[in-house]
N, C-alpha and C positions, 0 to 999 in steps of 0.2 A: 608144831611145838618145837621141833629141832631148831628151826630158824630163830624162833623167839628166844630160846635158851642161848644160842650163839650170840645174839645181840646183847643180851643181859651180861653174859660172861665177859664180853669184850670191854665192859665198863669197869669190871672189878678185878680181872686177872691181869698179871703182868703182860705187857705187849713187847713185841720185837718187830723191827722193820721187815715188811713183807718181801723186800728185795734182797737184803744182805744179812738180816738177822740181828742188826744192831739193837741193843736193848733200849727200853723206855721210849720208843717212838714207833708208831705204826708204819711210818714211811719217812726215811731220812731224806735230806736235801739232795744227796748224790743220786739216790735211786729215783727220786721224783724227777730229777733232770733227765733221766733216761727216757721218760715219757714226754719230754718237751721238745723232741726233734720236730723238724718241719715234716708234716705228713706228705707222703708220696704215693704215686700210683704203683700198685703191685699187680703182678700177674703170674700165676704158677705156670710151669712148663713140664708137661703139656697142660693147656687150659681146657677145662670141660666145656662142651657146647652150651651156649646160653649164659655163660658167666658174664654178668654186667661189669662195667668199669668199677674197679675197687681201689679205694685209698686206705692206707694204713698209717698209723702214727709212729710205729717203731718196729724194728726187727725183733723176732721172737728168740731172744738169747739173753743170757746173764740175768740182770736184775729184772728186766721186763718179764722174762719167762717165769722167774720165781714169784713175782707179784701175781701174775695170772693164775698160776697154780695155787698160790695161797688163797686167793679169793674163791676160786672154783672148787677146789678139793678140800681145803682146810678151814673154810668158813671165815676167812678174814674179811668180813663184810665191810669193815671200815675203809677198805681200799677201793670200794666202788666209786667214791667221789673222784679220786685221782684217775682211775681207769676211765670213768665216764668223761672226764675233762679231755683226756687224750682222744677218746672216740669222737667227741664233739669237734675237735680239730680236724680229724679225718673227714667227718661229714662236711665241714666247711670247705675243705680242700676239693671235695668232689662236686660241690654244688655252687660255690661262690662265684664262679665265672660263667655260669650257664645262661644267665639272662632270663631264666624262667621265674615265674611268680607263683605264689601259693605257699602255704605252710609246709614245713618239713615234716614228713610223716615217717617216723623211725619204726621199722618193722623188724623185730628181733627174730633170728632163726631159733626155733624152739629146740630145747634139749629133749632127749628121749625121756619118757615119763618115769622110767625106773631110775634114770640118772638124777632127775630132779628130786625124786623121793629120797634117794640115798643121800644126796647133798643137803637136802632141806631147803633149797632155794634154786632159782633159775638164774645162773650167772649172766647170761646175755641180756635177759630182760632187766635185771637189776642195774647193769651198766648202762643200758639204753635209757632207763629212767633218769640216771644221773647225767647222761649226755644231753637229754632233752632239757633238763633244768639248766644246765650250763649254757645251752644255746639261747634259752629264753632270757637268761641274765644278760646276754650280749645283745638283746634286742631282736632276735630271730624267733618268729613263731614256730614252735616245734612241739610235737607230742608223740607219745609212743602208742602204736596200735598193734597189739599182739593178736593179729588175725590169722596167723599160721598155726597149724596143729598137725600132729602125726596122724596119718590115716591107717598105718600098720606098724608093726614092730620092726625094728632094724637091729642088726648085729652091732656089737661094740666096734667102733671105728679104729681103735688102737691096733696097730700092727698091720692094717690093711694098706695096700698100695693105692695109687691114684685110680686105676681102672676098677679095682675091687670096691673102692668107696663109691664110685659112681653107680655100680651095679647094686650095691647095698642100699643106696638112697633113692634109686629110681622110683618115681611116683610115690614116695613115702610121705609127702606133705600135701596138705590141701588147705585152702582158705576157708575160713568160717563163713557161714551164711551172712550176707550183707556186706562182705568185704569190699566189693566193687563200689558200693555207695559210700562206705567209710573212707575209701582211698581217693575218691573223686575230687579233683581240684587241688590236690596236694602234690608235692614233690616226694615221691616214695624213695626211701633209702633203706635197703636191707642192712641190718647191723648184726655183728657177732663179735666175740672177743678175739677170735683167732682165725686166720686163713692158712691152711696147709696146702691141700690139693685143689681147693675150690669147689669140691663136690657138694658140700652143704649149701653154699651160696647159690650155686647153679640150680639146685633142686628148689630152693626157696624162690628163686626168680621164676622158674617154670610155674610154680603154684600160683604166684601172684599174677603172672601173665594169663594163666588159664582162667583166673577169676575176672579178668578184664580190668585189673587194677592199675596197670601201667604198661607202657610200651606199645600201645595199639593206636593207630590213627594219629590224632592230634595230642594224645596223652604225652606228658613229659617222659623223657627217657628214664628207665630204671637204673639206679646206681646202688653201690654198696660201700660200706665202710667198716673197718675193723680196728681194734686197738693195735693188734700186732699181726705180723705175717712172717713166714719163713724167710730168712735172709736172702735166699736164692730168688724169691719172688719180687724183690725190689728191682725196679727198672730205673737205674740211676740217671739215665739220660732222657727220661720222659717225665712230664709233670702231670 
């Protein structure tokens, strides 16, 4: 009900840019340009064990940070298209030169159940759906497979350091029954809105690998893509 009301309200209430607050536009040209950077490989330091190669569209700062928070916490659902377009670019950056074949299978990192209930939507999944649509418009076969779920409750990640986040998320996710069959023959890309310490993506990768969905034998390598990452995670001299 909450998500439905937010979508209806967005049609009738005054809007402001999700990046800078400029009135009468949900996203101004200047803030949209912040999402149009060339995606790059990112890696936190220290990187958690099992973290796949990750590409991000933009640093988590200024307008990009404001847009992600507006979408996630304040229900600015109209931003999903722009954020999904940026995520699609990061997905292409991580898979375009691989030489592998098969459809792109975007697997969103699930939010905690209580967080999804409080927000009225799952931000990563919504952005992933927009990214898959953008990839298809560009001629790339892509779809979203939400095959990961929480197997136990976790603490709020806010305020936790890298090591504490890894401990908090250890063995917290599992793949749904049939995940291996669903992911077979595709290029699996874990997707999320933000990378900070990498703990969430590393745990998601462990769960997918445990299900036999990627990274075993002749299976394509597991990759990850995010809209944004901490500025310190960008590796300027690497592609």
